[in-house]
N, C-alpha and C positions, 0 to 999 in steps of 0.2 A: 585225695585219699591215698593212704599208704597201705601197701599190700604186704602181708606177712604170711607166706605160704598161700593157702586157699582162703584164709580169713581176710576180709577187707575191713579196715578201720576208717570210719568217717572222721574228718577233721572238724575243727571249730568253724572253718570256712564253709563246709558243707552244711552244718547246722544253721549257720547264718543265712545261707542261700534258701534252705527249706523255710526258715522263719519268714524271710522276705516274701517268698511265694505265697505262704499261708496268709500273710497280711494283705497281699493284693486281693486274694479271694475273699477274705473277711470284709475288707472295705467295699468291695464290689457288692456283696450281698447286703451290707449295711446300707448302702445307697439305695438298693432296691427296696428295702424295708421302708425307707423314707419317701419313696416316690411311686411305688407300684402296689397293686392289690395283692392280697395274700395268695390268691389263685395264681397270679403271674409269678410270684416268688417261688411257690411250690413247683410250678412247671419248670422254671429255670433250674432249680435245685435238682429235680428229677432228670432233666436233660444232661446236666453236667456230671452228677455223681452216680446215678443209677443206670441210665441208658448209655453213658459214655459216648454220646453222640457228638458230632461236631458242634461246637458252641458258637453262638452269634458274636461273642466278643473274643477274638483270637488271643488277646493278652491273657485272659482267664484260662483258656484251654492250654496255653503254653505254660502258665504257672502251675496248673495241676499236673501236667506231664512232667515238669521239672521235679515236683515233689515225689511223684511216683518213681521216676528214674533214680533219684538220689536214695530213696528209701529202699529200693531193690538192691542197692549196692551195700547196704549195711549188713 
């Protein structure tokens, strides 16, 4: 990121990082759709996105945290 005064400008690299993290989460839930019941999928979605609780798959928690941190810098 390049700073110009108080405004922070994200770079293409930041956008690529966010996209990559989004894809991790997307593919994780896509796999759940293929293997789990709808109740289980909704429960997992609620835990991750609504309750913001520690998630059973650390890689997904880390991906979401990375998206949030980069988005806050924009």
